[in-house]
VOBADO-135523 format. One line per 3 residues: number of its first residue (from 0); their letters; for each residue x, y, z of C-alpha. Coordinates in steps of 0.5 Angstrom, whole numbers, plus 500, padded with zeros to 3 digits. Layout:
BEGIN
NUM = A = X/Y/Z; ... $
//
This chain:
BEGIN
0 = XXX = 555/541/297; 561/544/300; 564/544/292 $
3 = XXX = 557/548/290; 558/553/296; 565/555/294 $
6 = XXX = 563/555/286; 557/560/287; 561/564/292 $
9 = XXX = 567/565/287; 562/566/282; 558/571/286 $
12 = XXX = 565/575/288; 567/575/280; 560/578/279 $
15 = XXX = 562/584/284; 569/585/281; 567/585/274 $
18 = XXX = 564/592/274; 571/595/277; 575/590/273 $
21 = XXX = 572/593/267; 573/600/269; 580/599/270 $
24 = XXX = 581/596/263; 577/602/260; 582/607/264 $
27 = XXX = 588/604/262; 586/603/255; 583/611/255 $
30 = XXX = 587/614/260; 581/616/263; 581/617/271 $
33 = XXX = 580/611/275; 573/612/279; 575/608/285 $
36 = XXX = 581/613/286; 576/618/288; 576/615/295 $
39 = XXX = 583/616/296; 583/623/293; 577/624/298 $
42 = XXX = 580/621/304; 586/626/303; 582/632/301 $
45 = XXX = 580/635/308; 588/636/309; 589/640/303 $
48 = XXX = 582/644/304; 585/646/311; 591/649/308 $
51 = XXX = 587/653/303; 582/655/309; 588/658/313 $
54 = XXX = 591/662/307; 584/664/305; 582/667/312 $
57 = XXX = 589/670/312; 588/674/306; 581/676/308 $
60 = XXX = 584/679/314; 589/683/311; 585/685/305 $
63 = XXX = 580/688/311; 585/692/314; 588/694/307 $
66 = XXX = 581/697/306; 580/701/313; 587/704/311 $
69 = XXX = 585/706/305; 579/710/308; 584/713/313 $
72 = XXX = 589/715/308; 583/719/305; 581/723/312 $
75 = XXX = 576/718/313; 573/719/306; 573/713/301 $
78 = XXX = 577/713/296; 576/711/288; 579/705/289 $
81 = XXX = 575/703/295; 569/700/291; 574/696/287 $
84 = XXX = 578/693/293; 571/691/297; 569/687/290 $
87 = XXX = 576/684/291; 575/682/298; 567/680/297 $
90 = XXX = 570/675/291; 575/672/296; 570/671/301 $
93 = XXX = 566/667/296; 572/663/295; 573/662/302 $
96 = XXX = 566/659/303; 566/655/296; 572/652/300 $
99 = XXX = 569/651/306; 563/647/303; 567/643/298 $
102 = XXX = 569/638/303; 570/632/298; 568/631/291 $
105 = XXX = 561/628/292; 558/631/298; 559/638/300 $
108 = XXX = 558/641/307; 551/643/309; 549/650/308 $
111 = XXX = 546/650/315; 552/648/318; 554/653/323 $
114 = XXX = 561/655/320; 557/656/313; 552/660/317 $
117 = XXX = 558/665/320; 561/666/313; 554/667/310 $
120 = XXX = 553/673/316; 560/676/314; 558/676/307 $
123 = XXX = 552/679/308; 555/685/312; 560/686/307 $
126 = XXX = 555/687/302; 552/692/307; 559/696/308 $
129 = XXX = 558/701/303; 552/704/305; 552/702/313 $
132 = XXX = 559/704/316; 557/701/323; 558/694/320 $
135 = XXX = 565/695/320; 567/693/327; 563/687/327 $
138 = XXX = 567/685/320; 573/686/324; 571/682/330 $
141 = XXX = 569/676/325; 575/676/321; 579/676/327 $
144 = XXX = 575/670/329; 576/667/322; 583/667/322 $
147 = XXX = 584/665/329; 579/659/327; 583/657/321 $
150 = XXX = 590/659/323; 592/651/323; 590/645/321 $
153 = XXX = 584/642/325; 584/635/326; 577/635/329 $
156 = XXX = 575/638/323; 578/633/319; 575/627/323 $
159 = XXX = 568/631/322; 569/631/315; 571/624/315 $
162 = XXX = 565/622/319; 559/626/317; 561/628/310 $
165 = XXX = 566/623/307; 568/615/307; 564/614/314 $
168 = XXX = 558/617/312; 552/613/309; 550/619/304 $
171 = XXX = 557/620/301; 557/612/300; 550/613/296 $
174 = XXX = 553/619/292; 559/615/290; 555/609/288 $
177 = XXX = 550/614/284; 557/616/281; 559/609/279 $
180 = XXX = 552/608/276; 552/614/272; 560/613/270 $
183 = XXX = 562/606/270; 563/604/263; 560/597/264 $
186 = XXX = 554/599/267; 553/604/261; 553/598/257 $
189 = XXX = 549/593/261; 544/599/263; 540/599/256 $
192 = XXX = 539/591/257; 537/591/264; 532/597/263 $
195 = XXX = 529/594/257; 528/587/261; 525/592/267 $
198 = XXX = 520/595/262; 518/589/258; 517/584/263 $
201 = XXX = 516/588/270; 513/594/266; 517/598/271 $
204 = XXX = 520/605/267; 526/605/272; 529/610/277 $
207 = XXX = 528/617/273; 520/616/271; 514/614/275 $
210 = XXX = 508/611/270; 501/614/272; 494/612/269 $
213 = XXX = 493/614/261; 501/612/260; 503/619/263 $
216 = XXX = 510/619/265; 512/623/271; 519/625/273 $
219 = XXX = 521/622/279; 524/629/282; 518/632/281 $
222 = XXX = 514/627/285; 520/627/290; 519/635/291 $
225 = XXX = 512/634/292; 512/629/297; 518/630/301 $
228 = XXX = 519/636/306; 522/642/305; 530/642/304 $
231 = XXX = 531/648/308; 530/652/314; 525/658/313 $
234 = XXX = 529/662/318; 536/660/316; 541/665/312 $
237 = XXX = 542/661/306; 535/659/303; 531/660/296 $
240 = XXX = 528/666/299; 534/669/302; 537/668/295 $
243 = XXX = 531/671/292; 531/677/296; 538/678/295 $
246 = XXX = 537/678/288; 532/683/288; 537/688/292 $
249 = XXX = 542/687/287; 537/689/281; 535/695/285 $
252 = XXX = 542/698/286; 541/698/278; 534/701/278 $
255 = XXX = 531/694/276; 525/691/278; 524/683/279 $
258 = XXX = 518/679/278; 519/672/280; 515/666/276 $
261 = XXX = 515/659/279; 513/654/275; 508/648/278 $
264 = XXX = 511/641/276; 506/636/273; 504/633/279 $
267 = XXX = 502/639/283; 497/640/277; 495/633/276 $
270 = XXX = 496/629/282; 490/625/281; 493/622/274 $
273 = XXX = 499/621/278; 495/617/283; 487/617/283 $
276 = XXX = 487/617/291; 490/624/290; 484/627/286 $
279 = XXX = 481/630/292; 487/634/293; 487/637/286 $
282 = XXX = 487/645/287; 489/645/294; 495/648/297 $
285 = XXX = 499/641/297; 505/644/294; 511/647/297 $
288 = XXX = 512/651/291; 505/654/292; 507/656/300 $
291 = XXX = 514/659/297; 510/663/293; 505/665/298 $
294 = XXX = 511/667/303; 514/671/297; 508/675/297 $
297 = XXX = 508/676/304; 515/679/303; 512/684/298 $
300 = XXX = 516/681/292; 513/681/285; 511/674/284 $
303 = XXX = 506/671/279; 502/665/282; 501/660/277 $
306 = XXX = 498/655/281; 491/657/281; 491/660/274 $
309 = XXX = 493/653/271; 488/649/276; 483/653/273 $
312 = XXX = 485/652/266; 485/645/267; 478/645/268 $
315 = XXX = 477/646/260; 482/640/259; 480/636/253 $
318 = XXX = 482/629/251; 489/629/248; 489/637/250 $
321 = XXX = 492/637/257; 497/643/260; 503/638/260 $
324 = XXX = 506/633/255; 504/626/256; 511/623/257 $
327 = XXX = 515/630/259; 516/634/265; 514/641/261 $
330 = XXX = 508/644/259; 504/644/252; 504/650/248 $
333 = XXX = 497/651/251; 500/651/258; 505/656/256 $
336 = XXX = 501/661/253; 496/661/259; 502/662/263 $
339 = XXX = 505/668/259; 498/671/259; 498/671/267 $
342 = XXX = 505/674/267; 503/679/262; 497/681/266 $
345 = XXX = 502/682/272; 507/686/268; 501/691/266 $
348 = XXX = 499/693/273; 507/695/274; 509/702/273 $
351 = XXX = 514/699/267; 508/698/263; 508/705/261 $
354 = XXX = 515/705/259; 515/699/254; 517/700/247 $
357 = XXX = 512/698/242; 513/692/237; 508/689/232 $
360 = XXX = 507/682/233; 503/677/229; 502/669/230 $
363 = XXX = 501/663/226; 499/656/227; 505/651/227 $
366 = XXX = 506/644/229; 512/640/232; 513/633/234 $
369 = XXX = 516/632/241; 519/626/244; 518/626/252 $
372 = XXX = 524/628/256; 522/623/261; 522/617/256 $
375 = XXX = 528/619/254; 532/619/261; 529/613/262 $
378 = XXX = 531/610/255; 524/608/253; 523/613/247 $
381 = XXX = 521/606/243; 515/605/248; 512/611/248 $
384 = XXX = 509/615/241; 512/622/239; 507/627/241 $
387 = XXX = 505/632/236; 503/639/239; 500/645/235 $
390 = XXX = 503/652/237; 502/659/235; 509/662/232 $
393 = XXX = 510/669/234; 513/673/228; 515/681/227 $
396 = XXX = 516/684/220; 523/681/220; 520/673/221 $
399 = XXX = 520/669/227; 521/673/234; 528/674/236 $
402 = XXX = 531/676/243; 532/684/242; 537/686/248 $
405 = XXX = 538/693/245; 531/695/245; 528/691/250 $
408 = XXX = 526/694/257; 525/687/260; 530/681/261 $
411 = XXX = 527/674/262; 532/669/266; 529/662/265 $
414 = XXX = 530/654/265; 528/649/260; 521/652/261 $
417 = XXX = 523/658/257; 527/654/252; 521/649/250 $
420 = XXX = 518/651/243; 522/658/244; 529/656/241 $
423 = XXX = 527/648/239; 521/646/235; 517/650/233 $
426 = XXX = 521/656/235; 519/663/237; 513/659/240 $
429 = XXX = 514/658/247; 512/663/253; 517/668/252 $
432 = XXX = 514/669/245; 507/669/247; 509/674/253 $
435 = XXX = 512/679/248; 506/678/243; 501/679/249 $
438 = XXX = 505/686/251; 507/688/244; 514/689/246 $
441 = XXX = 521/687/245; 524/682/250; 530/679/251 $
444 = XXX = 532/672/255; 538/668/258; 536/661/259 $
447 = XXX = 540/655/263; 537/648/262; 536/646/269 $
450 = XXX = 540/652/272; 535/657/273; 536/657/281 $
453 = XXX = 544/659/281; 547/658/274; 543/663/270 $
456 = XXX = 544/669/275; 552/667/274; 551/668/267 $
459 = XXX = 548/674/268; 553/676/273; 558/675/267 $
462 = XXX = 555/679/262; 551/684/267; 552/689/261 $
465 = XXX = 546/687/258; 542/690/264; 543/697/261 $
468 = XXX = 536/700/259; 533/694/263; 527/696/268 $
471 = XXX = 525/689/269; 528/682/270; 523/676/270 $
474 = XXX = 526/670/273; 522/664/272; 524/657/275 $
477 = XXX = 521/650/276; 518/649/283; 523/642/284 $
480 = XXX = 529/647/283; 527/649/290; 530/642/292 $
483 = XXX = 534/640/286; 537/646/283; 544/646/280 $
486 = XXX = 549/649/284; 543/650/290; 541/657/291 $
489 = XXX = 547/662/292; 548/669/293; 550/672/286 $
492 = XXX = 554/679/286; 552/683/279; 559/686/277 $
//
């Protein structure tokens, strides 16, 4: 019995060591980083972070003093270089905030932490300085406190980063485990085998998908977003609502209006397909995304509420003709067209409607085959049929509609909901083209798959010249980004 115990114990430990050993051999052969070394790097990173914070806080203080000196040399008037110097200081504050958040490579500091809240206040006041001279004293006091707090290495901050955000934190270890699962070469080799077994034997689609009635697949992030509580505090300084208000102000400085479009996830519109028990909740205000839209409306933000629009359209569903694809996160061409019409109706009621240039568009019916992205993420393309959809391709005199940055008064920022059918098959048939056709006006778009919360605004900031001549920005993003948006909800300054 003892021999058997030793034998099985040895086998058990060998199985545990196999993924790590495989990864070590792979790293030696290819020269790629050895993932377990990240543990060592992340253990040491708080020390280098302290040095960076010390240097950056000192630079912020000296740059702030230089700004005031620049004003004083001009007899109280701001010199031509004031705006440029202020912009440089804003960049340094953003860099400081980024350093503050990056405790290690896996688990950033929470944006609700007091230290992050303070630098967010400083950042906001700095943005108001050009129009509100009265904030200068507050900025000086905060800069002095900043330099004092980060004048040297703080062991309390280092210990705090280890305990709450590092090796001694359960969240960090889970994040590290997730990285190993995604990047480990042994796991990559064996995952397809395991997933095939899991599906064919257990009928389990895996961690990224939820199997529902009628062989519908739902993206697990969409489901998690629907059933979990809000990931931000409504009264905190940095949350999606604050990001929207800040972006509206940034655009307003350039004479551009903002229109926000939140796309409901499939579970928000079809909760009864996800689970028949939820049938009675269909159409009710169960989604955090819907409450987010309601909040924006109370704050006088231009917004299109697609929830009741799609709920009403759902009543006209026919077999095989839903508003969302069967095994995909995205809407069908029918859903996209309904959304485009609702957005166009909103724009017609805005002052810009009288300024839009005219362009003739026609449409023709085309078809395309779609392999569901949820099925692809779950490695189950073979288990679900390709879905054929019909869409109306929008054309002008030159052919399929294209972006027109020169003539358009409207710029659209969006995610994959703006890309589907538009720049992939069947082309020029997504909601953007349908929207242009509804208004008979040229439009332009910047799209970032999965990055409409922050990344698409950063794209705009890098080439903000495209705002020239624009009167309206339509910002589209899917509701799950309120929780899972890439890079969170940063405040982005337009150059």
